[in-house]
N, C-alpha and C positions, 0 to 999 in steps of 0.2 A: 649767254646764260650758261652756267655750269651744268654738266650732265652727270648723273649717277644712277646706280642701280635702284630700282623702286623700293626695295626693302632697306637700302642704306638711307634713303630719304625718310622713311618711316621711323627708323631708329634716331635719326637727327631730331625729328619732331619730339619723340619720347624723351630724349635727353633734355631738350629745351624746355619742355613742359615740367621738368623737375623730377622725372622718374629716376630713382636710384636703386630700386629693387624690383624684381618681377618674380612671380611664382608660376610655375607651369610644368608641362610635361611634353618633350619633343615627340614628334611623330612625322611620318613620311609626307604628309600634306602640309606641313608648316616648316619644313626644314630650310627653305630660302630665307624666311624671317630669322631663324636661329643662326644661319650663316652670317647675316649682318649683325646680330646681337652679340656674337662672340668677340667682336672687336670693339665693343662699345664700353662705356664706363658703368653700365648697368649690371648689377649683381643678379644672378639668376639662381634660383633654388628649385631642383627638380623634386616635385611632390610625389606622393604615392597614389593620389587619387585627385582628379580635377576639382571635385567638390572641395577638398582640402585646400586647393590652390585659391579658390574663390574666397574661402573664409579667412585665409591668411591675408590676402589682398584687402578684404573687408576691414580687418582689425587694423592693418596699416593705415587705412583711410580714417578710421575713427580716431586713432591716436594723433595722426598728423594733420588731418583735414584735407589732405590732397589725395587725388585718386590713386587707388591701388590697381595693380596690373596682374591679370591672370592670363596664361597662354595655353592653348592646346591644339591638338590636331583636329582632323575631321571626324565626323559621325559621333561615337559615343563620348569623345571628349567634350564636345559641345553640350550634348544632352546631360552629362554629369555636372555641368556648370549651372543648370537651371535653378536648383535649390539655392545656391550661392547668389544668384542673380535676384531671385525672389526675396531672399533675406535682405540684401542691399536695398532693393526698391522699397520694401516695407519700412526700413528704418532710416530712409534718406541718406544712404551711404554712397559716395561716388566711387565706383570701380569700373574699369574697362576690361572686358574679356575679348580676347583675340583668338579666333579659330581659323585653322586651316580648313580648306575645302577642295573637293575633287575639281579637276579642270572644268571650265564653263561648258565646253562642248560635250561633256559627259554627264552633265547634272540631270538631263532628262532621260538617261539610259540605264538607270538603276546602278550606277558605278559603285565600287567598293567604298563603304563608309560615306556615301553621299546622302546627306539628309538636309532637308530645308530648315536648318538651324535658325535662320532669321525669323521665320513664321512661328517656329516653336518658342523662341525666346521673346518675341514681341510683346506678350502680355506682361512679362516680368522685367521689362527694360524701359527706360525713357526713350531709347532709340536703338534699333537693331538694323544693320545695314550691311548689304553684301557689295563689295567693290567690283565693278565690272571692267574698268580700265585702269591701267597703271598710273596714268597721269592724275587720276583722282586721289591717289593715296595720301599725299601730304595734307591735303585740304580735308579729307574725311577724317583724318586723325586729329587735326586741329578742331574740327567741329565736334568730334567725340568728346574732347576735353571740355569744350565750352559748354556742351549739353550737360555732361556729368556734373559740372560745377554750378550751373546757373539755376536760380530759383530754389526749388526743393531738390537738393542733390540726389543722384541716383545712379544706376548702372547703365552701361552702354555695351553692346556686343557689335564688334566688327568681324565679319566673315571674309576670308581671303582665299579665293580660288587659286589653285596652284599655278595656273598659267598667268594670272595677274601678278603673283609674287615674282615669277621668273620672267616677266616682261622686258622688253628692251629698255635701255637707259632712258630716263625722263629728265626734262629740264627742271632743274630746282636748285635755287641759290639759298642756303640757310642763312646767309648774311642779311637778306631783305625779308625774311620770314619772321613771324613771331606769334605769340599767343593771341587768340581771338578775345576781343572784349565781350563781356556779358552784362546783362541788365541786373541791377540790384534795385529793387523797388523801395521807394521812399514813402513814408506815410503822408497822408493829407493832414496838414496841420489843424484844420478845423475838427477832424475826427479825433486827433489826440486831444484837443481842447475839450471835446465832449466827454472823452473818457475820464479826463482829469475831474471834470465837473461831477460825473457820476461817482467817482471815488471820494470826492469831498463830501457828498451827501451820506456816505456809508458810516455806520457805526463800528462795523466789524469787517473791514475789507481784507482780502487775501490775494496774493499774487501767486498764480500757478504757472510754474515754469517747466517747459518740456524740452525735448532734445534740440529743438530749433535754437534755443539760446546758446547751447554749447556749440552747435554747427556754425553759429554766427560769431564765435569767440567773443561772446558778449557777457560772460559771467561776472566779471568784476564790475562792469557798467550796471548790471542788473542788481547786484548787491548795493551799489552806490545808490541807485534809485530807491530801493527798498528803505535804505537808511534815511534818505531825504524825505520820503513820504511817511516813514514810520509804519510800514505795512509788513506783516509777516509773510514769509515766502514758503510755499509748498512745492518742492520739486516732484515731478512725476518720476517713474522708474528711469526713463530715458534722460531725465534731467538731473539724475543723482550726481552730486558733486558741484552743482552750480553754486551753492552756498555752503560754507562750512557748518558742520552740524553742531558745533558749539556756539554758533552765532546767536545772539539774543532774539533774531527774528526768524530763526529756523523753525518751521512748522511741520516738518515731517512729510511723509509720502502718503497720499490718499489712495485708497483702492480696496478691492474686495479679496485680494490675495497678498500682493507685495505692499504692505502698508504697515503704519504703526497705529496703535490704538488712539494715541493722542492726536494723531494727524486727522483721522476720520472725525473725531469729536470737534476739533478746531474747524474743520470744513463745514460740518453740520451747523455750527454756531455762526458761521460767516453770513453776511448778507450781500456783499458785492465781490465778485471774483474777476480779476484781470488775468486772463490766460494768454501766455506769450509762447508761441512755437510748440503748442501742445495739441494733440489731436483727439482728445477724449476717447481714448480706447475703451473698450467695454470692460476689460479687467481693471481699469482705473474707476470708471463711473459706476459699475453695477447698474442696478435699477435706475433708469433716468428720472423716474418720478421722484425718487428719494434724492438723487443727486442734484437735480435742478431745484426742487422745492420752491421756495419763494425768492431764491437768490436771483440777482441780476448779473449777467455775464457780459464782459467785454472780451472779444477774441481777436488776437493779432496773429497773423500768420503770413508767411511769404507766398503761399499759394492761395489764389483766389478760390480755388476749388474746395479748399478746406473749410472755408468760412461757411457755417451753417450746415456743414455735412452731417453732423450728428444730431445737433438741435440748434435752433436759431438764437444767436446771441442778441442782446439788446443794441450793442454796437460792434460792428465788424470792421477791421482795419487790415488792409493788404499791405505788408511791409516786411522787409528784412528785419529780424529781431533786433539787431544792433542798431539799426537806423531808427526804429520806433522807440527803443529805449532812450537813445540820445535826445530825441525830440520830446519825449516825456520829461526828461530831466531838464531840458532847456525851458520848457514851458512851465514846469513846476516851480522853477526858481522865481518866477514872476508872480507867484501866488503865496497866500499865507498858509503855511502848513497847518493841518488839523491836529488837534490833540488826541492821542489814542492811548493814553496811559492805562485806562481800565482794560482795554482790549489786549494790549501787550502783556499786562500782568496776568490776565486770564490764559493767554497762550503759554506763558511761562509756567503757570500752575499746572496746566495740563501736561505740558512737555516733560516736567520733572516728576509727575506723579502717575500719570496714566500709562503705565509701561507693561512690559511682559517680563517674566522671569527668564534668566539665563544661567543662574548659579546653581545648576543641578550637578549632583555627585553620582548620579545613577550609573549603573552598569547593567546592560549595554548603555552606552553614552547617549544622552538625550541630545538631539541636533542643536537646540539653542545654545548649549554649552560650546559647541564647536565654534560658533560665531563670536561668543564671548572671548574665547581664546585667540581666534583670528584677530579681533579688534585690539586685544592687549598686546600681541606680539608684533604685528606688521605695522610699519609706520605709514604716515599719510602720503608718502610719495610712491607707495606701491600701486602698480597698475593692475586692476583686477579684471578678470574675464569670467563670464558665466553665461549659461544658455537657458535651459528650460527644465522644470521638474520641481519636486519638493525642495531640493537642495537650493535652487535658484529663488524659490519663494521665501524660504528661510533667510536667504542672503538679503532680499529686498526688505525683510521685516527687521533684521537684527544687525546687518553689517554697516559699519560707519564708513562714509567716504566724504572727504572734505575738499576735493579738487576736481575741476572739470577734466574730461577725457582720461580719468583714472578708474571708470567703471564702465566696462564694455559689456553690454548685454544685448543679445539678438532678440529685442523685446517683442516684436509682432510675429515673425515667422517661427521663431523658436526651434531651429533645426538641432536635433540631438547630434552630438559629435563636434559641434562648433568650436569648443574650447581648445582642444589640442592643437589644431592648425592656427586658430586665431592667436594663441600665445606666441607662435613663430612670428607672425606679422607684427604683433605689438612689440615684442622684444627687439626686433630689427629696426623698428621705428624709434625706439628709446633704449638704445643699448646700455646706457648708463643707469637705468632704473630697474629695479626689481619688478618682474612681471610674475604674477601668480593667478591661478585659476581655481575656482570652486567648481567641482564637477561631480556628477553623480556616477555610479558605477555603470549604469546602462549607456549613459551618454558617452562616457569614456570609450566604450567598446565599439561605438559606431565608426570612429575615425582614428583609432588608436595606433594605426600603422604610421601616422605622420610623426610619431615619436622618433622614428628612425631618421626622419629628415632633419629634426633638431639635433640629434646626436651626430649625424654625418657632418653637418654644417656648424656644429659647436654653438648652438643657440640654447642658452640656459634658461630655465624658468622652473617654477614650483607648481605642482598640482596638489590641491587638497581635495581628496575624494570623500564625500559623504556616502558611505556604502551601507545600504539596507537590503541589498540583494533582491530588490523588487523594482518593478515599474511603479515607483511609489505614488506619483500624482495619479496615475490611472487607477491604481488599487484604491486610493482614497475616493476617486470619482465613482468607482463602482459600488461604494457603500450605499448610494442612493438607489441602486438597482438590487441591493441585498445580494451581492455576489463578490466572490474573489476568484476571478476566472482569467486564466492564461497571463497573469502578470507576475507570478512568482519565478524569479530568476535563479533560485538557489538549487543546488544539487550537490552530491558528494564529490567535491573537487579534490584537487591534489593536496596532500598533507592536511586533510580535514578542512580545507576552505569551503565556504558555502557557495561554490561555483568556481569561476575563473580566479586563478592566482594572479592578481594584477601585479604583484611585486615581481613575480617570475617573468611576466610579460615585459615589464620594464626592463628587467636585467637582460632578457633575451635580445633586446634591441640595442643594449650598451648603455642604457640609462640605469636608474637605481630607485629604490623606494623602501619605505618602512611601514609597517602595520601598527596601528594603535588601538588598543582595546580599553585602556584605562583613561578617565578624563584628566588626571594630573600629569599624564605623559605627553600631552599634545605639545606643550610649549617646547620641551627638549626636542621632540621630533621635528617641529618647525625650524628650530635652530640648526639642527643637523642637516635638514634638507636644504636650507638656504646656503649653508657653507659648502656642502657637497656640490650643489649646482653651480656655484660661482667658481669653485676651485677646479672642478673637472669639466666645466662648460657643457653640462648635460641637463636635460629635464630630470627632476626628482619628484617622486610621488609620496605623499603622506596619505595613507589610506586609513580613514577613521571608521571604525565599525560602530554603528549606531543602532538604536532600537528599530526592529525590522518594521513595525507597524505603527510607528509614531506619526501623528498627523499635523498638518500645518493649519493655522487659523485661516478661515476663508468663509465666504457666504454669498448670498445673492445680492446684497445691497450694502452700502457702507455703514448702515445703522443696524445691520443684522449679520455681522461677522461672528462665526461660531469659534470660541476659544476652546482648544483641547487641553489646555494646561490652566490650572487655577491661577488668576492673576495675583499680583502683590496685594497684601492686605490693604483694605480700605480704599483701593484705587477706584472701585465702582461708584463710590459716593460722589465722584467728580462728574459722572456722566449726566448729560441732560438730554442729548438727542439720540443716544445709542441704545440698542438692545443687545449688546454683546453678552453672551453667557458662556460659562465653561461647560464642557462636556461632563 
């Protein structure tokens, strides 16, 4: 049996598992790993913060479907990764974080930067493990990839004490090693038959698609199923891009924040909902009494723990989304399709009429106009990145996305700062595609130092900043408390700026940017930014100054979303189940 250094064996496993890029920060307790990594085929980018490394690995995984890799040393490196691990766990994203650790004989002696990172990380990981023996290493890493991929994907943390990394050579033969198989659950055929029977009884059925359909790479199959059954499709925020938005069966996104008016009305008029790979998050459902109503639900999920977690469905099916959709299509071909002409016509009527305005010419710029210009300028192959805040809510309401894995949003955890490093991971995953982010001024400031990484490593992308110089979402939430407290970020900044000069920040790191104050100037700014980014291989910022206290439509229930802008004329005449009102 061949023998090799423990870390060389680990790097062989990483390469065999398909790892091409890793994000990390070297440190004393992880240097044996880096010693092996430097002679590998894996490209490494040194980040400016370990959290940024986790978010870059996360975005890589969202775009490719394969585990992203983040590496750090002992102590604060691991604790800095916790937010990224939580974000990946919340959205079912496979990443593997590798941390160095003090030698095992010092762990109980309060050694320098020795912290029990395994116990700290355990609640936000599928698996967290400290390797005790060098001979375990190849198999622990094989298991890490298996766990990250299997079932509902998610993060893994592997902790490597320094003495384990530096251990004596181990017996390991890459020629007889390989990836571990993992279980992909198949649906019970009888359950699929029951689901189809229930759908056949429906007059106004709806397919609700979550991120699980994208994770399963089953978007095309899903659209084919919808066409064969003639049932409208409503993607959740995490399912955005499952179906093209110009498809006749597109029914919009339901929710109390990131939603379309027509989508909520379509849902309220539906009678049977087939949910595939969706977790019924509270910002999607709002009031469960309203959301459930008299509707009957079928829930398909790869995780048995998800079935009935929020409310009990009439039919629950544990299955990989792709396998379930394939079985639904197989059995549906043996049945006579129901006629749904009236329902499809109603969906089309609502989709084309129950809208929100975006054609504002106001100065300061109204946020919906930003997304109108974004939709007009950027093509369908653009990969979009966004995180959390009013800018992200407006994105969910107004931004058009027609392809899966082209809208990356940290939907549940919502860590500010996610976009800047996530763009790096997304662009390295798809170097031939344009990557752009919608970011708020406050979110940008959280991890803006990662711009330097993109400049250093020539990773080009475009940032579109919606700047209101506020913690906008929290300011709007404070209205219910009759206060505006500690959320204003503005001050007398350089050259009259309302706070940080973001263009100067970009230029200070070797990137570039432009500030826009007039709505008609956005298209030219976008064109300049894309050209500069690609030509100079740098990130470029388009900072759009918007109304400081503009609000986004939202409410406590999907039939009670408060509109802060008057809707297009006569659209309210179409409402049957909603009580949406303009402020």
